[in-house]
N, C-alpha and C positions, 0 to 999 in steps of 0.2 A: 742192438743193431750196435756195435761197437766203437765209441770215438775215440780215435787214439791221439793223444797229442805229443808235442814233441816241440821244444822250444829250443832254438839257439841264436847266438850272434846277441850283441847288445850287454843290458843289463843279466842274460843268463849267463854269458861265458865268466861272470866274475863270480857266482857260484848262486845256489837255488832258492828262487822265488817260489813262494806260494799262488799258485795259481786255480781260479775255480770258474766252473763251469755255467755256464745257461740257455736253457732255450727260449729265444725270444720270440714270441708271436704280437702281434698287434687287435688279429681280431682274436681271443679267447671265445669258448663253449658260451654262446649267450648265459646256461642256466649254473654254468661253476665255471668261474675265469682260470682255475688250479691245469684247465684243460685245453688242447690245443683246439681251435674252434673247427669245421667243416664245411665246403659249397659242398654244390652239383647240380643238376640240372632241376630237380625238386626239392622241396622246403627240404634243409638240411639244419634248421634249429634247436631240436631235440639230438643232434647227434655231436660226439667230440672225441675225442681222442687222448685218452689217458698214459700218461708215461711212466714208469715205472725205473728204479736200480736194480742191479744186481741180487739185491737183500729184499727186495720186494716192498720200498718205498716211495712214497707217490715222487715222482720229482712235477714241480709244477710249473707250470710257463711263467715267464718272467720272472725268473729269483734264479740265482746263484748258488751252488755247488760245491763244494772242495772235491777233488777230485780224487775216487780212495786207493790207494797205494802210488799215488802220484811223491817219484823218488830222482832225482840227476835228471831233474828238466822235462820227466815222460811219465805219461800214467796211460790208460786206457778206462774211458768212463763207458759201462756198458747197462744198456737202456732197452727194455722194451714197450713196444705201442702195442695199443689195441682200442678198438672203437670202445664206446660206453655211450647209452640212451642215456636222457635224462628220466629222472625214475618217473613211474605212470604214466609214460607218453608210447605212442608206438611210431617206430621209424619205417617212411617208407621205404620199396626194394628200391635200389639202384646205384649206380655209381656215384661216388664222394671222393671229394679229395682234402689232402691236409697241407700245407708246409710251415718249415719253421725255420730260424738260424740259430746255428752255435754259435752263443756268444763266449768270449772273458774276458776275466777281471783280475788284471796283477797287482800282487800287492806283495 
């Protein structure tokens, strides 16, 4: 999922600023706070969502990262998301959902 960033006006009109992005979620997975937590009609405590960048590195929830290729106040952060189970547990079949917010930090 590409997250495209373009900043204009204000301090950005005077030159390039560094921007860092993060994925914020209050209720991370109970078994690993780096993963997004999930909910559903059945117990989802053993199911999370793992995020990785285009290089395959973990993108942990609630941490900030540089936007690769951020130049002239714009760039794209490419992420992949996949379900991940708590090791050694069974995950019940059924629907689940997760949501998070993309947040920006300017330097």
